[in-house]
C-alpha positions as CSV (number, residue, x, y, z in Angstrom):
1,M,19.6,-19.1,11.0
2,I,22.1,-19.6,8.0
3,S,24.4,-22.0,8.6
4,S,28.1,-22.6,7.0
5,G,27.8,-25.3,3.9
6,Q,23.5,-24.3,3.7
7,K,22.2,-23.7,0.1
8,I,20.1,-21.0,-0.3
9,A,18.0,-19.0,-2.9
10,V,17.4,-15.5,-2.6
11,L,13.9,-13.8,-4.7
12,G,13.9,-10.7,-5.8
13,L,17.1,-8.8,-6.3
14,G,15.8,-5.5,-4.6
15,V,17.9,-3.3,-2.3
16,S,16.5,-6.5,1.0
17,G,17.5,-9.2,-1.8
18,R,21.0,-7.5,-2.6
19,A,21.4,-7.3,1.8
20,A,20.1,-11.2,2.2
21,V,22.8,-12.2,-0.3
22,K,25.6,-10.7,1.4
23,Y,24.1,-11.9,4.3
24,A,24.3,-15.5,3.2
25,L,27.3,-15.4,1.7
26,L,28.6,-14.0,5.5
27,C,27.6,-17.0,7.0
28,G,29.2,-19.0,4.4
29,A,26.1,-20.2,2.6
30,E,25.8,-20.9,-0.7
31,V,23.5,-18.7,-2.7
32,R,21.2,-18.5,-6.5
33,V,19.2,-15.9,-6.9
34,S,15.8,-15.3,-9.0
35,D,14.5,-12.4,-10.1
36,V,11.6,-11.9,-12.5
37,R,13.2,-8.7,-14.1
38,P,13.2,-9.7,-18.1
39,E,17.9,-11.3,-18.2
40,K,18.9,-7.8,-20.3
41,Q,16.9,-5.7,-17.5
42,F,18.6,-7.2,-14.9
43,L,21.7,-7.6,-16.1
44,E,21.9,-4.5,-16.3
45,Q,20.9,-3.0,-13.1
46,E,22.4,-5.6,-11.6
47,G,25.0,-6.8,-13.5
48,S,27.8,-5.6,-11.3
49,F,26.6,-7.1,-8.4
50,L,26.8,-10.6,-9.5
51,T,29.8,-10.1,-10.9
52,A,31.2,-9.4,-7.2
53,T,29.3,-12.2,-5.3
54,D,29.9,-14.6,-8.1
55,V,26.2,-16.1,-7.3
56,E,24.3,-18.8,-9.8
57,W,21.0,-16.5,-11.2
58,E,17.7,-17.1,-13.6
59,A,16.3,-14.4,-14.6
60,G,12.7,-13.8,-16.3
61,C,10.7,-15.7,-14.2
62,H,11.5,-17.8,-10.5
63,T,11.0,-21.6,-11.5
64,V,11.1,-24.6,-9.6
65,S,13.7,-26.2,-11.2
66,F,16.5,-23.6,-10.6
67,L,14.7,-23.7,-6.9
68,R,14.3,-26.9,-5.5
69,W,18.7,-27.1,-5.3
70,A,17.6,-24.8,-2.0
71,E,17.1,-26.0,1.3
72,I,15.8,-22.1,2.0
73,V,14.3,-19.9,-0.4
74,I,14.3,-16.1,1.2
75,V,11.5,-14.4,0.0
76,S,11.8,-10.6,-1.1
77,P,8.6,-8.7,1.0
78,G,7.2,-7.7,-2.6
79,I,6.4,-11.4,-3.6
80,N,3.8,-12.2,-3.1
81,T,3.4,-15.7,-1.4
82,E,0.4,-17.2,-2.1
83,K,1.1,-17.6,-5.8
84,P,1.3,-21.7,-6.8
85,L,5.2,-21.7,-6.6
86,F,5.2,-21.3,-2.9
87,K,2.9,-24.3,-2.4
88,D,5.3,-26.3,-5.1
89,L,8.2,-25.5,-3.7
90,K,6.6,-26.4,0.0
91,N,5.9,-29.7,-1.9
92,E,10.0,-30.2,-2.2
93,G,9.9,-30.0,1.5
94,I,11.6,-26.1,1.1
95,Q,11.5,-23.4,3.7
96,V,10.0,-20.6,2.5
97,A,11.2,-18.1,5.1
98,G,11.2,-13.5,4.7
99,E,13.1,-11.2,6.5
100,L,12.4,-11.6,9.8
101,A,12.2,-14.9,10.3
102,I,16.1,-15.2,10.0
103,A,16.9,-12.4,11.8
104,A,14.4,-13.2,14.8
105,G,16.9,-16.6,15.8
106,C,20.4,-13.6,15.4
107,I,19.4,-10.3,17.2
108,N,21.2,-10.5,20.7
109,V,19.9,-7.0,21.5
110,P,16.5,-6.0,22.6
111,V,13.9,-4.7,19.4
112,V,11.2,-2.8,19.2
113,A,9.4,-3.9,15.7
114,V,6.3,-1.2,14.5
115,T,3.5,-1.5,12.3
116,G,0.4,-0.4,11.3
117,T,-1.1,1.3,8.2
118,N,-0.3,4.8,7.8
119,G,2.4,6.9,10.5
120,K,4.4,3.4,10.5
121,T,8.4,4.8,9.6
122,T,7.8,8.2,11.4
123,V,7.0,6.4,14.5
124,T,9.4,3.9,14.4
125,T,12.5,6.6,13.4
126,L,10.7,8.7,16.1
127,I,11.7,5.8,18.7
128,G,15.3,5.4,17.0
129,K,15.3,9.3,18.0
130,L,14.2,9.7,21.2
131,L,17.1,6.7,22.0
132,E,19.4,8.0,20.4
133,G,18.5,11.2,22.9
134,A,19.6,9.3,25.8
135,G,22.9,8.3,25.0
136,K,21.6,4.5,23.3
137,K,23.3,3.3,19.9
138,V,20.4,2.6,18.1
139,F,20.3,0.4,14.1
140,V,16.4,1.6,12.3
141,G,15.4,-0.1,9.4
142,G,13.6,-2.5,8.1
143,N,10.6,-1.3,5.9
144,I,12.0,1.9,6.2
145,G,14.6,1.4,3.7
146,T,18.0,-0.3,5.4
147,P,17.0,-4.0,5.5
148,L,17.3,-5.9,9.0
149,F,20.2,-8.3,6.8
150,E,22.0,-5.1,6.5
151,Y,22.1,-5.1,10.6
152,L,23.7,-8.6,10.6
153,C,26.8,-8.6,8.7
154,T,27.3,-5.2,10.9
155,P,25.6,-5.6,14.1
156,G,28.8,-3.7,15.3
157,D,28.2,-2.3,19.4
158,V,24.5,-1.3,18.5
159,E,22.6,-1.4,21.7
160,Y,19.1,-1.7,20.3
161,V,16.8,-2.0,17.5
162,V,14.1,-0.5,15.8
163,A,12.7,-1.9,12.8
164,E,9.4,-1.1,10.8
165,V,8.0,-3.9,9.3
166,S,5.3,-4.6,6.9
167,S,2.3,-6.9,5.9
168,F,4.4,-7.6,3.1
169,Q,6.8,-8.8,5.3
170,L,5.1,-10.0,8.7
171,E,3.3,-13.0,6.2
172,C,6.4,-14.5,6.5
173,C,7.7,-13.5,9.5
174,G,8.8,-17.0,11.2
175,N,8.9,-16.9,15.0
176,F,10.1,-13.1,15.2
177,S,9.3,-11.9,18.8
178,P,10.3,-8.5,19.2
179,D,10.9,-7.1,22.6
180,I,7.9,-4.2,22.0
181,A,5.4,-4.4,19.7
182,V,3.5,-1.6,18.3
183,L,-0.1,-1.2,16.1
184,V,0.1,2.3,14.8
185,N,-3.2,1.4,13.3
186,V,-5.4,-0.7,11.3
187,T,-7.0,0.9,7.7
188,P,-7.4,0.1,4.1
189,D,-4.2,-0.6,2.2
190,H,-2.7,-3.1,-0.1
191,L,-6.2,-4.7,-0.8
192,D,-4.7,-5.5,-3.8
193,R,-2.4,-7.8,-3.0
194,H,-4.4,-9.5,1.0
195,L,-8.1,-9.1,-1.0
196,N,-10.2,-7.9,2.3
197,M,-9.4,-6.1,5.5
198,E,-9.9,-9.6,6.9
199,K,-6.5,-11.0,5.5
200,Y,-4.9,-7.3,5.8
201,F,-5.5,-7.5,10.1
202,Q,-4.2,-11.3,9.9
203,A,-0.9,-10.4,8.2
204,K,-0.3,-7.5,11.2
205,K,-1.3,-9.4,13.2
206,Q,1.3,-11.8,12.9
207,L,3.9,-9.7,15.1
208,F,2.2,-10.4,17.9
209,R,2.1,-13.8,17.7
210,N,4.9,-14.9,19.9
211,L,5.0,-12.4,22.5
212,G,4.3,-13.5,26.0
213,K,5.9,-12.9,29.5
214,G,8.6,-9.9,29.2
215,K,7.2,-8.5,26.1
216,I,5.2,-5.8,25.4
217,A,2.6,-4.6,23.0
218,I,1.1,-1.0,22.9
219,I,-1.7,-0.4,20.8
220,N,-4.0,2.4,19.9
221,L,-7.6,1.9,21.4
222,D,-8.8,4.4,19.0
223,D,-8.7,2.0,16.2
224,S,-11.5,-0.2,16.3
225,L,-9.6,-3.4,14.5
226,C,-6.7,-2.4,17.1
227,R,-8.8,-3.3,19.5
228,Q,-9.8,-6.8,19.0
229,L,-6.0,-7.7,19.2
230,Q,-5.4,-10.4,22.0
231,C,-1.9,-11.6,23.0
232,P,-0.6,-14.4,23.9
233,P,-0.8,-14.8,28.1
234,G,1.7,-12.4,30.1
235,T,2.0,-9.7,27.3
236,G,2.4,-6.5,29.2
237,L,-0.3,-4.5,27.3
238,L,0.3,-0.8,26.9
239,S,-2.2,1.5,24.9
240,F,-2.5,4.8,23.7
241,G,-6.0,6.6,23.1
242,R,-8.6,9.5,24.1
243,E,-9.7,7.4,27.4
244,N,-8.9,5.1,29.7
245,C,-5.6,4.4,28.1
246,T,-1.9,4.6,29.1
247,A,-1.1,7.0,27.4
248,S,-4.0,9.7,26.8
249,L,-4.2,11.7,24.1
250,H,-5.7,15.3,24.1
251,V,-5.7,18.2,21.5
252,D,-1.7,19.2,21.4
253,S,-0.8,17.4,24.7
254,V,-0.3,13.6,25.4
255,I,-0.4,12.6,29.1
256,V,1.2,9.5,30.3
257,S,0.6,7.3,33.2
258,L,3.1,4.7,33.5
259,K,5.5,3.1,36.2
260,G,3.4,4.9,38.8
261,K,4.7,8.3,37.2
262,T,2.3,10.8,35.4
263,E,4.3,12.8,32.5
264,I,2.3,15.4,30.7
265,F,4.1,16.2,27.1
266,D,2.8,19.3,25.8
267,L,3.3,18.8,21.5
268,R,2.2,22.5,20.9
269,E,5.2,23.9,19.5
270,T,6.2,20.7,17.8
271,T,5.7,19.1,14.7
272,F,3.6,16.7,16.5
273,A,0.1,19.1,17.2
274,G,-2.9,17.5,15.8
275,K,-4.9,14.7,16.2
276,I,-2.3,12.1,14.3
277,G,0.4,13.7,15.5
278,V,-0.4,13.2,19.1
279,Q,-1.4,9.5,18.1
280,N,1.9,8.5,16.4
281,C,3.9,10.5,19.8
282,A,1.8,8.9,22.2
283,A,3.2,5.7,20.8
284,A,7.0,6.3,20.4
285,I,6.8,8.2,24.2
286,L,5.2,4.3,25.6
287,A,8.5,2.6,23.9
288,A,10.7,4.7,24.7
289,S,9.5,5.0,28.5
290,S,9.7,1.2,28.2
291,L,12.8,1.1,27.6
292,G,14.5,3.9,30.4
293,C,14.1,6.8,28.5
294,S,13.3,9.9,30.9
295,A,10.6,12.4,30.0
296,E,13.7,15.4,29.7
297,Q,15.4,13.2,27.2
298,I,11.8,12.8,25.5
299,R,10.8,16.4,25.9
300,K,13.9,17.6,24.1
301,V,13.8,15.4,21.1
302,I,10.4,16.0,20.9
303,N,10.7,19.3,20.5
304,G,13.8,18.9,17.9
305,F,11.6,16.7,15.3
306,K,11.4,17.7,11.8
307,P,9.0,16.1,9.6
308,L,10.0,13.0,7.7
309,P,9.9,14.2,3.9
310,H,6.7,14.2,1.1
311,R,4.6,13.5,4.6
312,L,2.7,16.5,5.2
313,Q,5.4,18.7,3.7
314,F,5.4,21.6,3.8
315,V,6.6,23.5,0.2
316,I,6.1,27.3,0.2
317,R,3.3,30.3,0.2
318,K,2.7,32.2,-2.9
319,N,-0.1,34.3,-4.0
320,G,-2.3,33.5,-1.0
321,I,-1.8,29.7,-1.8
322,S,0.3,26.6,0.4
323,Y,1.0,24.4,-1.0
324,F,1.8,20.6,0.6
325,N,3.8,17.2,-0.5
326,D,1.9,14.5,1.1
327,S,2.7,11.8,-1.5
328,K,3.1,9.2,0.8
329,A,-0.3,9.1,1.8
330,T,-0.5,5.6,-0.6
331,N,-4.0,4.6,0.5
332,T,-7.8,6.3,2.0
333,G,-6.7,6.3,5.8
334,A,-3.8,8.5,4.9
335,V,-5.5,11.1,3.0
336,I,-8.0,11.4,5.5
337,A,-5.8,11.6,8.1
338,A,-3.8,14.7,5.9
339,L,-6.8,16.5,5.6
340,E,-7.9,16.5,9.4
341,H,-5.1,19.4,9.1
342,F,-6.8,21.8,7.2
343,D,-10.2,23.9,7.6
344,N,-11.5,24.4,4.2
345,S,-10.7,25.6,0.8
346,V,-8.4,22.6,-0.3
347,V,-7.7,21.4,-4.3
348,L,-6.4,17.7,-3.6
349,I,-4.4,15.6,-6.2
350,V,-5.0,12.3,-5.9
351,G,-4.1,9.0,-8.1
352,G,-2.2,6.3,-9.4
353,R,-1.5,3.3,-9.3
354,D,-5.2,1.5,-7.7
355,K,-4.3,-0.7,-4.5
356,G,-7.8,-2.3,-4.3
357,D,-9.2,0.7,-2.5
358,D,-12.9,2.1,-1.8
359,Y,-12.0,5.8,-3.0
360,R,-15.3,6.3,-1.3
361,L,-14.0,6.6,2.1
362,L,-12.4,9.8,1.0
363,R,-16.4,11.1,0.8
364,A,-16.9,11.7,4.2
365,G,-13.3,14.2,4.1
366,I,-13.5,15.9,1.2
367,E,-17.6,16.9,1.4
368,N,-16.8,20.5,2.8
369,K,-13.9,20.8,2.9
370,V,-12.3,20.1,-1.3
371,T,-13.1,22.6,-3.3
372,Q,-12.0,20.7,-6.0
373,V,-10.1,17.2,-6.7
374,V,-7.4,17.0,-9.5
375,T,-7.4,13.3,-10.6
376,I,-3.6,11.8,-12.2
377,G,-2.8,8.2,-13.1
378,E,-3.8,4.8,-14.1
379,A,-7.5,4.9,-10.9
380,A,-8.4,7.9,-12.3
381,G,-10.8,7.4,-13.5
382,L,-12.1,4.9,-10.2
383,L,-11.9,8.5,-8.2
384,E,-13.6,10.3,-10.8
385,D,-16.3,7.1,-10.2
386,A,-16.5,7.9,-6.4
387,L,-16.0,11.3,-5.8
388,S,-17.8,13.4,-9.2
389,D,-21.5,13.3,-7.5
390,I,-19.9,15.4,-4.8
391,V,-16.8,18.1,-5.3
392,E,-15.8,19.0,-8.8
393,V,-13.6,16.3,-10.2
394,V,-10.8,17.1,-13.3
395,R,-8.2,14.9,-15.0
396,A,-4.3,15.7,-15.5
397,E,-2.2,13.5,-17.7
398,T,0.9,15.3,-15.7
399,M,2.3,15.9,-12.4
400,K,2.8,19.5,-14.4
401,E,-1.0,20.0,-15.6
402,A,-2.4,19.0,-11.8
403,V,-0.5,22.0,-10.6
404,Y,-1.2,24.3,-12.6
405,K,-5.1,23.2,-12.9
406,A,-4.6,22.6,-8.9
407,T,-3.2,26.4,-8.9
408,Q,-5.8,27.7,-10.8
409,S,-8.4,27.0,-9.5
410,C,-7.3,27.2,-5.4
411,D,-8.3,30.6,-3.9
412,K,-6.5,31.8,-1.0
413,G,-6.3,28.0,0.1
414,T,-4.6,24.9,0.2
415,V,-3.0,22.8,-3.0
416,L,-2.4,19.5,-1.2
417,L,-1.2,16.4,-2.9
418,S,-2.2,13.0,-1.3
419,P,-2.9,10.8,-3.6
420,A,-4.2,7.5,-2.4
421,C,-2.4,5.4,-4.5
422,A,0.7,3.2,-5.4
423,S,3.0,5.6,-7.3
424,F,4.7,2.8,-9.6
425,D,2.4,4.1,-12.7
426,M,4.3,7.2,-13.4
427,F,6.9,7.6,-10.8
428,K,10.1,5.3,-9.3
429,S,8.4,5.5,-5.9
430,Y,6.0,7.8,-3.5
431,G,9.4,9.8,-3.1
432,H,9.9,10.1,-6.9
433,R,6.4,12.2,-7.0
434,G,6.8,14.1,-4.1
435,E,9.9,15.4,-5.8
436,E,8.0,15.8,-9.4
437,F,5.1,18.3,-7.4
438,V,7.9,19.8,-4.9
439,R,9.6,20.8,-8.1
440,E,6.5,21.8,-10.4
441,V,5.5,23.7,-8.2
442,L,8.4,25.8,-7.5
443,D,8.5,26.3,-11.2
444,L,5.0,27.5,-11.6
445,C,5.4,29.7,-8.3
446,G,8.9,31.8,-9.9
């Protein structure tokens, strides 16, 4: 917890960093900011915030000489804590903490935290909607877009906090211990930072390290890595999967056996129909049911839930071709899941900035279903090497060219943007990439 008069340094002045500065100042702390952006760019982008907060700052790099003044360094999720800087800070006796570590001692209402590789934003959003549907006042944030620091600044009369938490956040989560911890799945992602799957999984497991009596873990038992998770003694375990689970998954339904009751949730007429949707829905139903939401309240919200942008978002159907924007699919697991929604005749647009994924994992999902792959971005060559022997692969230099080439080769099927890569080589974010895809599709289709 941050107290008045403490010396706090914030590394990285992005969305999370700005919220951290505001919260630390609100607590009465002295604050400094360190950011790696060149000074000119930093002042252009953050000058008004720096003026308003009147904090000391450095730009261009993080230096021990500037940071050793601090008692606590709050690190933004995008910064790799394996860098030598952090060893130097620890040698100086400076505590390094992330948003979750600070929040751990400051949230006085029940917390649901959701992690996983794919689907965690949908699950987090749905849990928030389910609680709101039951008449509860809910803060939904974390990695989903609104930092927990924003909640700490103005908690108001919130009754529940629902937070999406990433592997980056969990690296510095301190004693963070939610009341309900949800693990949706674990598939390859961010291996450019975590180096291998073992370290990636170790980061995810941090969410469950401090659970125990009175806490609940919700686990996907269809996922081989999730099955390996071991929680502290006393933790209540709820599971979802095809067999022997609290929530059993079927083609278009979830059957939940909890608290001596069995409820069937029919998802055929909802956005959760299909293998992946059923999994996401089951995780959210278990969390909401554990917090007292009735089956009737849950059904009402699920039936009215709209899919989030850039997640298998239907764009338009023109001349027998359906276009889908799945820009949020930034790893191979997400692309494989997306392809399961289609039978055949898919032209797939992939590529962007490589994150260390093994693109050969896409082969099984692509074979006999994808008729052509259009590659874009820095990882185009890697994708071509991994896939060109089983499917035709063509390269495009721009999104406009990718949409045109995909359309030209698609014969009354589906054009799917599902990139398997980060967006930052060509776009500001996965959202920006998805918006450009939609714009180019609509321009082409007239």
